[in-house]
C-alpha positions as CSV (number, residue, x, y, z in Angstrom):
1,M,0.0,0.0,0.0
2,S,1.5,3.3,-1.1
3,V,2.2,6.2,1.4
4,W,0.1,8.5,-0.8
5,Y,-2.9,6.1,-0.5
6,I,-2.5,6.0,3.3
7,L,-2.2,9.8,3.5
8,G,-5.3,10.2,1.4
9,I,-7.2,7.9,3.6
10,A,-5.9,9.7,6.7
11,L,-6.8,13.1,5.4
12,G,-10.2,12.0,4.5
13,L,-10.8,10.6,8.0
14,A,-9.4,13.5,9.7
15,M,-11.8,16.1,8.1
16,D,-14.5,15.3,10.5
17,A,-12.1,15.6,13.4
18,F,-11.0,19.0,12.1
19,A,-14.6,20.3,11.7
20,V,-15.6,19.0,15.1
21,S,-12.6,20.5,16.9
22,L,-13.3,23.8,15.1
23,A,-16.9,23.7,16.2
24,S,-16.1,22.6,19.8
25,C,-13.6,25.4,20.3
26,C,-16.0,28.0,19.1
27,R,-17.8,27.7,22.4
28,L,-14.8,28.3,24.6
29,R,-14.0,31.8,25.6
30,R,-10.2,31.1,25.5
31,V,-8.6,28.1,24.2
32,N,-5.3,27.2,25.8
33,V,-2.7,24.5,25.2
34,G,-4.5,22.0,27.5
35,H,-7.8,22.3,25.4
36,I,-5.9,21.7,22.1
37,S,-3.8,18.9,23.6
38,R,-6.8,17.1,25.0
39,L,-8.8,17.3,21.7
40,A,-5.8,16.4,19.6
41,L,-4.7,13.4,21.7
42,S,-8.2,12.1,22.1
43,F,-9.1,12.4,18.4
44,G,-5.8,11.1,17.4
45,F,-6.1,8.2,19.7
46,F,-9.5,7.2,18.6
47,Q,-8.5,7.6,14.9
48,F,-5.6,5.3,15.6
49,M,-7.5,2.7,17.6
50,M,-10.7,2.4,15.4
51,P,-9.0,1.0,12.4
52,V,-7.1,-1.4,14.6
53,V,-10.5,-2.5,16.2
54,G,-12.1,-2.8,12.8
55,W,-9.1,-4.8,11.4
56,L,-9.3,-7.2,14.5
57,A,-13.0,-7.6,14.0
58,G,-12.5,-8.8,10.5
59,R,-15.2,-10.4,8.4
60,G,-17.3,-11.8,11.2
61,L,-18.7,-8.5,12.5
62,S,-18.4,-6.5,9.4
63,R,-22.2,-6.9,8.3
64,W,-23.5,-6.0,11.7
65,L,-21.1,-3.0,12.3
66,G,-21.6,-1.7,8.8
67,A,-25.4,-1.7,9.5
68,I,-25.3,0.6,12.4
69,D,-22.1,2.6,12.4
70,H,-23.6,5.6,10.6
71,W,-26.6,5.7,13.0
72,V,-24.2,5.7,15.9
73,A,-22.2,8.5,14.5
74,F,-25.3,10.5,13.6
75,G,-26.8,10.1,17.1
76,L,-23.7,11.1,18.9
77,L,-23.1,14.2,16.7
78,A,-26.7,15.3,16.7
79,L,-26.9,14.9,20.5
80,I,-23.8,17.1,21.1
81,G,-24.7,19.6,18.3
82,G,-28.2,19.9,19.7
83,K,-26.8,20.5,23.1
84,M,-24.6,23.2,21.8
85,L,-27.6,24.9,20.0
86,W,-29.7,24.6,23.2
87,D,-26.9,26.0,25.3
88,S,-26.4,29.0,22.9
89,L,-30.1,29.9,23.2
90,R,-30.2,30.0,27.0
91,P,-29.5,33.3,28.7
92,P,-25.9,33.9,29.7
93,G,-25.4,32.9,33.2
94,G,-22.6,30.6,33.5
95,A,-19.7,29.2,31.5
96,A,-20.5,26.6,28.8
97,P,-19.2,23.1,29.7
98,D,-15.8,22.3,28.4
99,P,-16.1,20.1,25.3
100,T,-12.4,19.1,25.8
101,R,-13.1,17.1,29.1
102,G,-15.0,14.1,30.3
103,W,-18.0,12.4,28.5
104,V,-18.3,15.1,25.8
105,L,-14.6,14.6,24.7
106,L,-15.0,10.8,24.8
107,T,-18.3,11.0,22.8
108,L,-16.8,13.3,20.2
109,G,-13.6,11.1,19.9
110,I,-15.8,8.1,19.2
111,A,-18.2,9.8,16.9
112,T,-15.5,11.3,14.7
113,S,-13.7,8.0,14.4
114,I,-16.4,5.6,13.5
115,D,-15.5,5.8,9.8
116,A,-12.0,4.6,10.7
117,L,-13.5,1.4,12.0
118,A,-14.8,0.7,8.4
119,V,-11.4,1.6,7.0
120,G,-9.9,-1.1,9.4
121,L,-12.4,-3.6,8.2
122,S,-11.6,-2.8,4.6
123,L,-7.9,-3.2,5.3
124,A,-8.4,-6.6,6.9
125,F,-10.1,-7.8,3.7
126,L,-7.1,-6.6,1.7
127,N,-4.7,-8.5,4.0
128,V,-2.8,-5.3,4.7
129,S,-1.0,-4.8,7.9
130,I,-2.8,-2.3,10.1
131,W,-0.1,-0.7,12.1
132,V,1.5,1.8,9.6
133,P,-1.9,3.1,8.3
134,S,-3.3,3.4,11.9
135,I,-0.3,5.4,13.1
136,V,-0.5,7.7,10.1
137,I,-4.3,8.1,10.5
138,G,-3.9,8.9,14.2
139,I,-1.0,11.5,13.6
140,V,-2.9,13.3,10.8
141,A,-6.1,13.4,12.8
142,A,-4.2,14.9,15.8
143,V,-2.5,17.5,13.8
144,L,-5.7,18.6,12.0
145,T,-7.7,18.6,15.2
146,A,-5.1,21.0,16.7
147,I,-5.4,23.3,13.7
148,G,-9.1,23.1,13.9
149,A,-9.1,24.0,17.5
150,V,-6.9,27.1,16.9
151,F,-9.2,28.3,14.1
152,G,-12.2,27.5,16.3
153,S,-11.0,29.6,19.1
154,R,-10.5,32.6,16.8
155,M,-14.0,32.2,15.5
156,G,-15.5,32.0,19.0
157,Q,-13.7,35.1,20.2
158,R,-14.8,37.0,17.2
159,F,-18.4,35.9,16.8
160,G,-19.3,34.7,20.4
161,V,-22.8,33.0,20.6
162,W,-23.2,32.9,16.8
163,A,-20.0,30.8,16.6
164,E,-21.4,28.4,19.1
165,R,-24.7,28.1,17.2
166,F,-22.7,27.6,14.0
167,G,-20.7,24.9,15.7
168,G,-23.7,23.1,16.8
169,L,-25.2,23.2,13.3
170,V,-21.8,22.0,11.9
171,L,-21.9,18.9,14.2
172,I,-25.4,18.1,13.3
173,G,-24.6,18.6,9.7
174,I,-21.6,16.2,9.9
175,G,-24.0,13.6,11.5
176,V,-26.5,14.1,8.7
177,R,-23.8,13.7,6.0
178,I,-22.5,10.5,7.5
179,L,-26.1,9.2,7.8
180,L,-27.1,10.1,4.2
181,S,-23.8,8.7,2.8
182,H,-24.7,5.3,4.3
183,V,-28.5,5.4,3.6
184,S,-28.5,6.1,-0.1
């Protein structure tokens, strides 16, 4: 498998992580190195692990996983995006929850990497070793996540509540895109 093919796959998979990190950091007043690091490490880790899990699952589970993976990703992203929209409509009274911590971070990491599970299944069918592609996928996702977080921070500082609303709509849109790409 060529390095260009692996990079192409990694870039394609990392686009969701980039968009979600951008949207997530719109809602933070100030983004620091800790926020960026948590997002990048989490998204990079899940993007690395999901192909490995998919590869290990192999042919036995591929029909079952392929039937629901898009619904899981859609549900998680719609839930978090809807919460962001809801929070942006409430009167300002407290700080928004930090999307780079706890269950929200875990949920976003899983939701943005479900596509990578299918890639791992595909690579298993091609009898390709999973380690180099998974490492490249994880690194590319981490780098693009960090870039998205920086841009999201700048958008949030400039546009405030509108950036948070836009971020929520982006997460819902990504979920709908994932769903529609599998349903049709």
